[in-house]
N, C-alpha and C positions, 0 to 999 in steps of 0.2 A: 272280480265281482262274483266269482264262482263260489258255491257253498263249500264250507269247510266240513270235511267228513267227520262225523261224530264217532271217531274211533278212540276209545278210552286207552290211555297209557296204563301200564302195569301199576296197580294201586300200591303205593308205599307212602311213607310219611312225607316224601319229597315229591313236589310237583315237577321239579326239574333237577336232573343230575348233571353236575359239571363233569367235563372230561378230566383226566389227570392234570392237576395244576402244579406249577412250580412256585415255591416260596421265595420271597426276597424282601427287600426294603426299598422304599421310594427314595431315589436320589434327587430327582427334580421332575417337575412337569412344565412343559413349555410349548409355545405355539399351539395351544389348545388341543392338538391331536397327538402329542407325543409325551411319553414319560420315560425317563431313564430309571432303570431298576437294577439294583445289585442283587443277583441271585445268591442263594446260600453257598453256591460253589465259589463265589467271589467274582464271577464274570458279570460285567455291567452290560446290559442289553437295552436297546430302544424298543419300547412297546407302543402299540397303537392305543390311544386313549379315546374310546368311543364317546365319552361324555365331553361335549365341547363347551359346556357352561362353566361358570366360575368354580364349581365344586367347593363352595364355601364350607370350611371346616373339615373337609375330607380330602385334603391334599397336602398334609403336613409332611415335610421332609423327614425321612428317617422312620416313617410309619411302616409296619409290616404290610406286605401286599401279597397277592397271588396273581400270577399271569397264566394264561393258556398259551399253548404252542400249536402252530399250524405248519404243516409241511407242504401246503399248496404252492405250486410254482408261480401262481399268479399273484400271490400276496407280496406287497412291497415290504411289509414288516412281518416278521415271523411270530411275534408275540403280541398278545392283547391283554391290557390291564383289566382284570375282572373284579377285584375287590380290594379294599383297604381297611385296616383296623383302626378304630377310633376309641377314645376313652372319655367321651362326654359324660355319660351316666354310668357306664360299666364297659369293660372291653367288649366291643361289638364290631362285627364285620359289616361293612357297607358295600353294597353292589354298585359299581360304577360303569358297568357295561350297559349302555342304554339300548343296545340291540336286543336285550333279553326280555324286558317286561312284556312286550306284546306276545312273545312266544309263551311265556308263563301264563298270562291272562287267557290265552286261547285254551290252554290245558284246564284252567280253572272253569272256563265256560263250558267246555266239553263235559267236565265232571259235575257241573252245576253246584259249585262250592259257594256261590254267593246268592243266597235265597232272595235278597232284596231286588234282584234283577227280574224276579217274577218267573212266569212259565213261558218257555220258548222251546221250539223244536228244531230250529235251523240257525246256523251261525254262518255269517258271510263276513269276509274280510276285505278291507280297502274298497268300500263301496262309494262311488261318487255321490256327493250331496252338496247342499249349500247353494249360494247364489251362482247361477249359471253352471252348477255342477262342477265347479273348479276345485272343490275340496274333496277329500276322501275321509270317511269315518273309519276308525280303526276296526270296529265290529258293528254289524247290523244283525240283530236277533229278531227272527220272525217266528210266527206261530202263536203269539199272544194276541190279546184284543187289539193292541196297537204295536207297530214296529218299535223296537228298542234300539236306540243309537248310542253306542258306547265309545267315548273318546278316552284314551289312556295317556296319562302324564306320569313320568317317573320323578321322584323327589328324594333328596338325601339331606337337605339343609335342616339342621336341628338347632333349637334353642332350649336346652334342658331336655325335658321329656316331650316337647312340642316340636313336631316336624312341620315345615312350611313349604308352600309352592306359590310362586316361583322365587328363585334366589337372585333374579335379575329381570330387567324389563324384557317382556316377551310379546311382541306384536302378534306373533303367530298364535300364542295362547289366548290373547284377547280376542282374536278373530274366531277361534274355536268356541269360546263362550258365547259370542254373539250368534254364531251359526246354530248352536244348540238351542238357544232361546227362541230362535226363529222357527224351530220345529214344532213348538207348542201351538195349539193343543192337539195336533193330529198324530203326534208320536210321543214316545217316552224318551227324552234326552237324558243321558247319564254322563257325568264327568267322573271318571275313575282315576284316583291317584294311587300309583304304585309306590308304596313306602318301602324304600330299598334298605331298610334297617329295622331291627327288632326292638330297639330300646326306646321307642317313642309311641306311647299309647294315645297321644293327642295330635290332632291336625288342625291347622289354621291357614288362611291365605297369607302369602308373604307380602304384606302391605309395604314393608320397607324395601323389598326387592323391586316391586312394581305396584305403586299405589293405584294405578288405573285398573290393573287386573283385580286388585282387591275390591274395588267398587263394582266391577262387573260380576265378580263372584257372588257378592251379596245380592245383586240384582237378579242373578240367575236363580239363586235359591228362593227368593221372594216370588219369582214367576212360576216356580215348580220344577226346575231342573234338579234331578236327583244327583247328589254328591256322595260318592263312595270312596272314603280313604281306606284302602286295603293294605294291611300290614303284612310284611314278609320277613322271615328270618333267613339271613344269608349265612352260609357256612362253606368251607372249602369242599364239602361233600355235595351240597345242593341247596335248593330253595324250598322253604315250607310256607304255606299260607297260615296266618295267625288270626284272621278275622278282621273286623273293622276297627279303626281308631275312632275315638270320640271327637266330634267336631267342636272346636272352640272358635267363637266369633268375638274377639275383643273389640 
């Protein structure tokens, strides 16, 4: 609940720089948390897959991937699957490490790269909120007329140039939408979608993945919840912010 120090990183085109990565190709993904990867050396390794969802369209066997390597003695798996290349619209790297979006959004908030969030002077992370304070908002921005509550969701599911969230039923996501709506009118609730690929300029709710979420999404917008679909370019070097996708409501 402590405030996040507003210390700006060195300003480059990249919000986030990856550590040195190892190239390979996906052999298989299994048991949600694991991916077998054949490195360019020919060695086949088991990598941790931080994205536990279906990863619809972004787990094709044989696709080029990059993994990071850790020498930590406490790690069960030495490698982490970071990104995979897809060819839906054009060759595009898709970020699959769901541990990164909040770190990248924190940097974007510190640098005030998203003007639609308004004026704020303080950033707090993981602040309890909701019914009985049993949930935690990803970021609470203070210093504006009203507190700004920002929930972050990462998405990779694409249909053509349209990226969607969610790709499967998410009762947790439904709960977050309800809790954001309950903050009105005393606060500014924001649902921020981290679009983990650069080839999709449009965003929509994933009605086919979770019809209930789609209904709640539309209800949230009607009540005044701010929706920010933020586009990011993923590359083996780092992550760039591209601005907002256009919202489509079929």
